[in-house]
C-alpha positions as CSV (number, residue, x, y, z in Angstrom):
1,M,-8.7,158.8,47.0
2,S,-11.3,160.4,49.2
3,R,-10.4,162.5,52.0
4,V,-12.6,159.9,54.1
5,M,-9.9,157.1,53.2
6,L,-7.1,159.4,54.7
7,V,-8.9,160.0,57.9
8,V,-9.6,156.5,58.1
9,L,-5.7,156.0,57.8
10,L,-5.0,158.3,60.5
11,I,-7.1,157.2,63.0
12,A,-7.1,153.1,62.3
13,G,-3.9,152.9,60.7
14,P,-2.9,150.9,57.7
15,A,-4.8,147.6,59.0
16,G,-7.9,149.9,59.4
17,Y,-7.6,151.2,55.7
18,L,-6.9,147.7,54.7
19,T,-10.3,146.4,56.3
20,V,-12.3,149.5,54.4
21,L,-10.7,148.8,51.3
22,S,-11.5,144.9,51.7
23,A,-15.1,145.7,52.4
24,Q,-15.4,147.2,48.7
25,G,-15.0,143.7,47.5
26,P,-12.8,141.5,45.5
27,A,-12.1,143.7,42.4
28,A,-10.3,146.5,44.6
29,V,-7.0,144.0,44.6
30,D,-4.8,144.2,42.1
31,P,-3.9,140.8,41.0
32,T,-0.4,141.6,39.7
33,V,0.4,141.5,43.3
34,S,4.0,139.4,43.3
35,E,4.2,136.3,45.3
36,N,7.4,138.0,46.8
37,D,5.2,140.4,48.6
38,S,3.4,137.1,50.0
39,M,5.7,136.3,52.9
40,P,7.0,138.6,55.8
41,G,10.8,139.3,56.4
42,N,13.7,141.8,55.3
43,Y,12.8,144.3,52.8
44,I,14.6,147.6,51.2
45,L,12.7,150.4,49.3
46,L,14.3,153.4,47.8
47,S,12.2,156.2,46.5
48,A,12.6,159.7,45.2
49,V,10.8,162.4,47.2
50,R,9.1,165.7,47.1
51,S,7.7,167.5,49.9
52,I,4.0,168.8,49.1
53,A,3.1,170.4,52.5
54,G,5.0,171.3,56.0
55,K,8.6,171.6,57.1
56,A,10.1,171.1,53.4
57,P,14.0,170.7,53.9
58,P,16.2,172.9,51.6
59,S,17.2,169.6,49.8
60,E,15.5,166.6,49.4
61,M,15.9,163.6,46.5
62,F,15.5,160.2,48.2
63,D,13.7,158.4,51.2
64,L,15.6,155.1,51.8
65,N,13.2,152.8,53.8
66,L,14.7,149.7,55.3
67,K,13.2,146.7,57.9
68,F,15.7,143.6,59.1
69,D,14.4,141.1,61.1
70,L,16.5,140.6,64.6
71,V,14.1,137.3,65.4
72,R,11.3,136.3,63.9
73,K,8.9,133.6,65.2
74,P,5.5,132.4,63.4
75,S,3.6,134.6,66.5
76,W,5.7,137.1,67.2
77,A,9.2,139.1,65.8
78,L,12.1,141.5,66.7
79,F,12.9,143.9,64.0
80,S,14.2,147.2,63.2
81,H,13.0,149.8,61.1
82,M,14.6,153.0,59.6
83,S,13.3,155.5,57.2
84,M,16.4,158.4,56.2
85,D,15.8,161.3,53.8
86,I,19.2,161.5,51.4
87,P,19.7,165.0,50.4
88,L,20.6,166.0,47.1
89,S,23.4,167.8,48.5
90,D,24.8,169.4,51.9
91,S,23.6,172.9,51.3
92,A,21.8,173.2,54.2
93,G,25.1,172.7,56.5
94,K,26.7,169.4,58.1
95,S,24.7,169.8,61.1
96,D,21.4,169.9,58.6
97,F,22.3,166.7,56.4
98,F,20.1,164.3,57.9
99,T,16.6,166.2,57.7
100,E,14.6,163.6,58.8
101,L,15.7,160.3,60.1
102,G,13.9,157.3,62.0
103,F,15.5,154.0,63.5
104,S,13.3,151.8,65.6
105,V,13.7,148.6,67.3
106,D,10.6,146.7,67.8
107,L,8.6,144.0,69.7
108,A,5.9,142.8,67.3
109,K,3.0,140.6,67.4
110,N,2.3,139.0,63.8
111,L,-1.2,139.0,62.8
112,I,-2.9,137.1,59.4
113,D,-6.0,138.8,58.1
114,N,-8.9,136.9,56.3
115,Q,-7.1,137.3,52.9
116,G,-3.9,135.8,54.4
117,N,-1.7,139.2,54.5
118,Q,0.3,139.6,57.6
119,R,0.7,142.9,59.7
120,S,2.7,143.5,62.6
121,L,1.3,145.7,65.7
122,F,4.2,146.6,67.5
123,L,5.8,148.4,70.4
124,G,9.3,150.0,70.5
125,L,12.2,152.4,71.0
126,N,12.9,154.9,68.5
127,L,15.5,157.6,67.7
128,K,14.3,160.5,65.5
129,V,15.5,163.3,63.6
130,F,12.6,165.9,62.6
131,D,13.3,169.2,60.9
132,S,16.7,168.5,61.4
133,D,16.1,168.4,65.4
134,E,17.0,165.1,67.4
135,Y,14.6,163.1,69.5
136,F,14.2,159.8,71.3
137,G,11.4,157.8,72.5
138,F,9.3,154.8,72.1
139,H,6.0,154.2,70.1
140,I,3.3,151.6,69.3
141,G,2.0,150.7,65.7
142,S,1.1,148.7,63.0
143,L,3.4,147.9,59.8
144,E,2.0,146.1,56.7
145,E,4.5,142.8,56.3
146,S,2.6,141.4,53.1
147,G,-0.2,142.0,50.9
148,P,-1.6,145.0,48.9
149,L,-0.4,147.7,51.2
150,F,3.3,146.1,51.8
151,T,5.4,148.6,53.5
152,S,2.7,151.0,55.0
153,Y,2.9,151.7,58.4
154,F,1.5,154.1,61.3
155,T,2.7,155.0,64.5
156,I,2.3,157.2,67.4
157,G,4.5,157.7,70.6
158,Y,6.6,160.0,72.8
159,L,9.4,162.0,71.8
160,S,11.9,163.7,74.1
161,S,14.5,166.2,72.8
162,V,18.0,165.4,73.5
163,Y,18.7,168.7,75.0
164,S,18.2,169.4,78.9
165,P,15.5,171.2,79.9
166,D,17.8,174.3,81.0
167,S,19.3,174.2,77.6
168,L,15.3,174.3,75.9
169,R,14.6,177.2,78.6
170,N,17.8,179.4,77.6
171,A,17.1,178.3,74.0
172,T,18.4,180.6,70.8
173,A,17.5,180.2,67.3
174,A,19.6,177.0,67.0
175,I,17.5,175.2,69.5
176,K,13.8,175.2,68.3
177,E,12.6,172.1,69.7
178,H,10.4,171.4,73.0
179,K,11.4,168.9,75.5
180,H,8.3,166.9,75.2
181,N,6.2,165.9,72.2
182,L,3.6,163.8,70.8
183,Y,4.9,162.2,67.3
184,I,2.8,160.5,64.4
185,E,4.2,158.9,61.3
186,A,2.0,157.5,59.0
187,A,3.0,155.8,55.1
188,L,0.5,154.8,52.5
189,Y,1.8,152.7,49.4
190,P,-1.5,151.0,47.6
191,K,0.7,149.4,45.0
192,G,-1.6,146.1,45.3
193,I,-5.0,148.3,45.2
194,D,-6.9,149.5,42.2
195,V,-6.9,153.1,42.8
196,G,-5.4,154.5,39.3
197,F,-1.9,156.3,39.4
198,L,-1.8,156.5,43.1
199,K,-0.9,152.7,42.9
200,H,2.6,153.8,41.9
201,M,3.0,156.5,44.4
202,R,3.8,156.6,48.7
203,I,2.5,159.1,50.8
204,K,4.3,160.1,54.1
205,L,3.0,161.8,56.9
206,G,4.9,163.1,60.1
207,Y,3.3,165.5,62.6
208,L,5.1,166.6,65.6
209,M,3.2,168.5,68.7
210,P,4.5,169.6,71.9
211,I,2.8,168.3,75.2
212,P,1.5,171.7,76.9
213,F,1.4,170.9,80.9
214,W,5.0,169.4,80.4
215,D,6.7,171.9,78.3
216,L,5.3,174.8,79.9
217,N,7.0,173.9,82.7
218,T,10.3,173.8,81.2
219,N,9.9,176.7,78.3
220,P,7.6,179.0,79.2
221,E,7.3,180.5,75.5
222,A,5.8,177.4,74.4
223,V,2.9,177.7,72.2
224,Q,0.8,175.5,69.7
225,S,2.3,177.4,66.7
226,D,5.4,175.2,67.7
227,R,3.2,172.1,65.8
228,K,5.5,170.8,63.1
229,Y,4.3,168.3,60.1
230,R,5.4,167.4,56.7
231,I,3.8,165.5,54.0
232,V,5.8,163.5,51.5
233,L,5.0,162.5,47.7
234,E,7.5,159.8,46.9
235,V,8.0,157.6,44.0
236,P,9.4,154.2,44.7
237,L,12.3,153.3,42.5
238,G,11.2,149.7,41.4
239,D,9.3,147.1,44.2
240,P,10.5,146.6,47.4
241,A,13.1,144.2,47.3
242,R,13.4,141.3,50.0
243,F,16.9,140.2,51.2
């Protein structure tokens, strides 16, 4: 996979990446994609994970990715989406057991592309644990509900620390985060595209950046070096399971 394709993913999300791949011709699509991937709905995916860059947790083993429809209509849907790291052990201490966790409730517009694949453009409220720090906020994004990039997604949004500004102003080493943050997360799973061994892997990126013009008012020591990111290589343990 070229660096150009990765840049396209970050800018346009999975939907834009799919458009680029489709322009290469029908040979890029793997005809072995099962009929189980052709319809939207609930799914669960369990993967073995390994951080390859950024803030790697002290213990990591699995990633659980779950999407559950609360309401589904032909043109729109209300669903919850969860992604949770499951560590090998609690060696980091109980307070750090959830090194990364995301849970959101999203209102989505259902779209169908020229190949009949469905994706959702959504906005929602979310709770996030990143580098063992807790946040809440809102985001917008896209999710591939079927087709060759099934379960791939892209989100961008605002996260606020659960701690008060006074707590952050007097922060100790135990409180590392800033009050106001921009957060980007993307996952790419090209299992239905002819990209060699990469079709059997899932790549996930999380990037957290303090918003300076707000944070400088609540934490005078806020600096650009406080940006945090994590890139994870995942090996799914089987296909996503519909239920």
